[in-house]
C-alpha positions in Angstrom: -62.7 129.3 164.1 -66.0 127.9 163.2 -65.8 124.8 165.8 -67.2 125.6 169.2 -65.0 123.2 171.0 -61.7 124.2 169.2 -62.9 128.1 170.3 -63.4 126.9 173.5 -59.9 124.9 173.6 -58.3 128.3 172.2 -59.8 130.3 175.1 -58.8 127.9 177.7 -55.0 127.9 176.2 -55.1 131.7 176.6 -56.1 131.5 180.0 -53.5 129.1 181.2 -51.3 131.4 179.2 -52.1 134.4 181.5 -52.2 132.3 184.3 -48.4 131.4 183.9 -47.2 135.0 183.0 -45.2 136.2 185.9 -46.0 139.6 184.3 -49.7 140.8 183.8 -48.5 143.5 181.4 -47.2 140.8 179.2 -50.8 139.8 178.6 -52.2 143.2 177.5 -48.9 143.3 174.9 -50.5 140.0 173.1 -51.0 139.8 169.5 -49.8 138.6 166.2 -46.3 139.0 164.5 -45.8 140.1 161.0 -46.7 136.1 160.1 -49.5 135.8 161.9 -47.9 133.7 164.7 -49.2 134.7 168.1 -46.9 136.5 170.3 -46.1 139.0 173.0 -44.5 142.0 171.9 -41.2 142.4 174.0 -42.2 139.5 176.4 -41.7 135.7 176.3 -42.2 133.0 173.8 -45.0 130.8 174.3 -46.8 127.8 172.4 -50.4 126.7 173.1 -51.7 123.1 171.7 -55.0 121.0 172.3 -56.2 117.6 171.6 -59.2 115.7 173.0 -60.1 117.0 176.3 -56.5 118.5 177.2 -55.0 122.2 176.7 -51.3 123.0 177.3 -49.1 126.2 177.0 -45.6 126.3 177.1 -43.9 129.2 178.0 -40.1 130.2 177.7 -38.2 133.2 178.2 -35.5 132.2 175.7 -37.5 131.5 172.4 -38.9 130.2 170.2 -40.6 127.6 171.7 -43.0 125.1 169.9 -45.6 122.6 171.8 -47.7 120.0 170.6 -50.0 117.7 172.3 -51.6 114.7 170.8 -54.4 112.0 172.0 -53.4 108.7 171.0 -55.9 107.0 169.1 -56.6 104.1 166.6 -57.6 105.9 163.8 -54.8 106.6 162.4 -54.0 105.4 158.7 -51.0 102.5 158.5 -50.0 104.6 155.6 -49.3 107.8 157.6 -47.6 106.0 160.5 -45.4 104.5 158.0 -44.3 107.6 156.7 -44.0 109.7 160.3 -43.2 106.8 163.0 -39.3 106.2 163.2 -37.3 103.6 164.9 -36.9 105.8 167.6 -40.0 107.0 167.8 -43.7 105.5 167.7 -46.2 107.8 165.5 -47.5 110.3 168.2 -44.3 110.8 169.7 -42.8 111.6 166.1 -45.9 113.5 165.3 -45.5 116.1 168.2 -42.0 116.3 167.9 -42.6 117.5 164.1 -45.7 119.9 164.9 -43.8 121.7 167.6 -40.8 122.0 165.3 -42.9 123.7 162.6 -44.4 126.0 165.5 -41.1 126.8 166.9 -39.9 127.9 163.6 -42.8 130.3 163.3 -43.8 128.9 160.0 -46.2 126.0 159.9 -47.8 123.6 157.2 -48.0 120.2 156.1 -45.0 120.5 153.7 -42.9 121.6 156.4 -44.0 118.7 159.0 -43.3 116.4 156.3 -39.6 118.2 155.5 -38.4 117.4 158.9 -35.7 114.9 159.5 -36.5 113.6 162.9 -32.9 112.5 165.4 -33.2 111.1 168.7 -33.2 114.4 170.5 -33.5 116.9 167.8 -35.3 117.6 164.5 -33.8 119.0 161.7 -35.8 122.0 159.9 -33.9 124.8 157.4 -30.6 123.7 157.8 -30.7 124.0 162.2 -31.3 121.3 164.7 -34.1 122.1 166.6 -33.7 120.6 170.2 -36.4 118.3 171.6 -37.8 117.3 174.8 -40.9 114.5 175.2 -43.2 115.4 178.0 -45.4 112.9 179.8 -48.6 115.7 180.5 -51.4 112.9 180.9 -52.0 108.9 180.1 -53.1 108.5 176.9 -51.4 111.8 175.2 -48.0 112.3 173.6 -46.6 115.5 174.0 -43.2 117.5 172.9 -41.8 120.7 173.3 -39.2 122.0 170.4 -36.9 125.2 171.0 -34.5 127.4 168.6 -31.3 125.8 168.1 -29.2 127.7 170.6 -31.7 127.1 173.5 -31.2 123.7 174.0 -30.1 124.2 177.8 -33.7 125.7 178.3 -35.3 122.3 178.1 -33.1 121.0 181.0 -35.3 123.2 183.4 -38.7 122.5 182.0 -41.3 121.8 185.1 -45.0 121.0 184.4 -48.0 122.1 186.2 -51.6 120.3 185.7 -54.7 122.8 186.6 -58.1 122.1 186.4 -59.9 124.4 183.9 -62.8 125.0 186.0 -60.7 126.4 189.0 -58.9 128.5 186.2 -62.0 129.9 184.8 -63.6 130.4 188.3 -60.3 132.5 189.3 -60.6 134.5 186.1 -64.4 135.5 186.9 -63.5 136.4 190.3 -60.7 138.6 189.3 -62.8 140.4 186.9 -65.6 140.5 189.4 -63.1 142.3 191.9 -61.9 144.6 189.1 -65.3 145.7 188.0 -66.4 146.6 192.1 -62.9 148.5 191.8 -64.3 150.7 188.8 
């Protein structure tokens, strides 16, 4: 990534992931799958998304999972809005659902985003229905989770926690300093 803001948001997403992991050993197994998707070998599925000044991370024991968050804005072309929005979902909710689904599928790309048939509670992709759950994370943002077709029940037990990024960085720095003193 060349953009410093995108780099910082990615690091913030990874800090959120580390903070949320119940097993610190999982953190050390963080890597990439054969397709290049970030993963924790033998660990939970996760997805990180960022938009404007928000970063979000989702973790699921039953994977895969996809998450997308988008800041609502006025600069979207009417043509794109007409292509993405549905009778049930305004543009940003529909866009997040599509992005979350392709992330959960493990194979991203604009052609895949366009190929999705969006329903009221699922997205149809790869001849499968991916369950969806829209989230109300922050005013002015749309967000959606998508999970594997056989993991719909996991969407019933979703909890969200807002974390101050500065406090999270300070916590990470304290932990690092403490570890350095022990060495």
